[in-house]
N, C-alpha and C positions, 0 to 999 in steps of 0.2 A: 693687255699690253697695247699701247698706241701704235698706229700704223708706222709712224716715224721711228719708234723704238725697234719695231720688227725689222724695218729696212736697215737700220744701222747695225743691228745684231747680225743680220744676214750678210751684210757687206763685210763686216769684220771676220765672220766665220770662213768665208771662201778665201779670203786673203791669208788667214792663218793656216788653212788647210793646204794651200799651194806651197807656202814656205815650209810647212812640215814635211811635205812630200820630198822636197829637195834635201832637207835636213837629214832625213832618214838615209839618203844616199851617201851623204858625207860621213855620217856616223858609222856606216857599214863599210866604208872604203878604208883599206889598209894603207895608211899614209906612207909607211916605209916602202911598200911594194909599188904603190901607184901615186907617187908624189904629184905628178902633173895633173892627174884626175882630181886629186884632193884639193889642190890649189885652185884649179879651174872651177870646181863646184863652189868653193868659198867665194870666189870672185863673182860667180853667177848669182848666188843667193844674196850677196850684198847689194848688187844692182837691183835685184828683184825686190828686196826689202825696201830700198828707197822708193821704187815705183809704187809699192803698196802704201807706203807712208804718205807720199804726195797724193796718190790717187784717193785714199780715204779722206784726207783733209779736204780736197776739192769736193768730193761727194758729200761730206757732212755740211760744208758751208753752203753748197747749192741746195741741199735738202732743206736746210734751215731757212734760207731766203725764199725759196720757192713756196714753202709752206706758209710763211708769213704773208707773202704776196697773195696767196689764194684766200686769205681771210678777209680780203677787201676792207682792211682797216685804213683809216685816215692817218696821214702823217702826224697831225696834232694829237693823235691818240697814242702815239708810240713814244718810246724812250728816245733820248737824245742821240744815242749811237745809231739807231735805226733810221731816224730822220736824216742825219748827215750822210749815212751810207746810201740812202735812196735818192739823195740829191747830188751825189758825187759827179754824175755826168753834167748836170747843169752848172755846178761849180767850176768844172774844167772849162766849159764853154764860156763862162763869165770871165775866166782868166785871160781870154783872148781880147777882151775889150774892157779895160778898167778905167775908162773915162769917167769923170765925175757924173755926167748925165746917166750913163749906163748903170753905174753902181747905185746911184740914187733911185733910179727906176726899179732896179731889182729889189732893193730892200723896202721901198715904199709900196710898190704895187705887186710885183711878181711873187716875191717870197711869201707874203701873207696868203695869196691865192694858192700857191703850191702846198702850203701846210694843210689845206683843206681837201687836197686830192688824195686818192688812194695811194698807198705805198707801192712803189714800183722800183725794181733794181735793174737799171739799164747797164750798170757797170758792176761786174762780179768780182769777188775776191780771187786773185790769181796767185799762182806759185811760180810761173815762168820756168818750169823744169829746174828750179834751184831753190827749193824750200828750206832756206836756212832758218834756224830757230828764231832769229830776230823778226823774220817775215811771218812765221807762224804766229808769233806773239802779237804782232801788229794787226794782222788780219783778224785774229780772234777777238782782240780788244776792240777793234773798230766795229765788230758785229755784236759787242756786248757779251761775249762768251768767255768762260774761264780758261786760263792758260798758265796757271802757276807752276805746273810740272815742267814747263819749258826751261825755267831758270835752273831747276835741279839737274836737268840733263843737257844743258846747253853745249857743253864740250863734246859729248858723245853724238848729239844730233848734228852738230857742225862738222864733226869728223866723218860721219856717215855721208853727208852731202858731198864733202870734198873727195872721199874715196869713190863714191859713185861717179863723180865728174872725171876723176883720174882714169878710172876703168873705161868709162864711155869714150874718153879721148885717146884710148889705146896705150895708156901707160901701164907699166908692170907694177901695179900696186898690189902687194901681197898681204892678204889677211892671214895672220899667224896660224890660227886654229879655230875650232868651233867655239871655244871658250871666249875668244876675243869677239867673234861674230855675235854671240849671245848678248854681249853687253849692248851692242847697237840695236839688236832686236828688242830687248827689254825696254830700252829708252824710247824707241819709236812707238812701240805698242802702248806704253804708259801714256805718251802724249796723245795717241789716237783714242785711247779709252777715255781720257779726260775730256777731249773735244766731243766725243760721241755722247758722253753722259751730260755734258753741259748743254748740248743741243736739245737732248730729250727734256732736261729740266726746264730750259727756257721755253720750249714749246708747250710742255705739259702745264706749266704754271704761268704761261703768257707773260714772261718777263720782258718780251719785246715791247710790251705796252708800258706807258708811263705809270709810275706808282699812283699818281693822282687818278688816272683813268681806271686803273684796276680797282681802286677803292670805290670809285663812283659806280662801277658795274657791280661790285660785290654788295654795296649798300642797296642798290636797286633790286638785286635778287632777293636780299634779306627782307626788304620792305614788301616785295611781292609775295613772299612766302607767309609773312605775318598777316597780310591782308587776306590771303587765301584761307589761312587757318581760322581767321575770325568769321 
């Protein structure tokens, strides 16, 4: 198992264990005799679920980008998504001066030079404590990661975010029962699993590199093996 696969598995495990600990308290609470305790625990676990959902996504994105950055690959060796993501800070700076001379200089001189530099991510993928499904999908897509499950669970994920916000802002947002909570948990963890698996797949198979560069490396390795065997 790769180091990043182990890190992702460990991160998911401790989050699941923490939620399971609270869940056991809910299940063993007599709702009829202790309705306040029951409702409070459901509200608490819902906010914690959101925290783990957002926290894991941030962790997975950072692990992915940090690992790519450590490979010391050039931008022109990477796929389009990674190139654009690594240049996001410079693009924002360029937006402050879109004069013809500045734009011409950027595309004629600076951009060709930047594509030969090592990949560096000066702006990271953010959630801003409000990781709605549309943002989860955008961030993942921008990094070249899979996010198809987001569409399947869009309503549940959006509701989870809204409920967490309502509770955080002191509103009396009541989660009906453990069955209702489980729907949010299943949706969140399916999204988290997909993101984690996509990160592992992209790193294991170097999908952050361009198809052309991957082929070039593969052909070079095969040629080397053939030469060595001769």
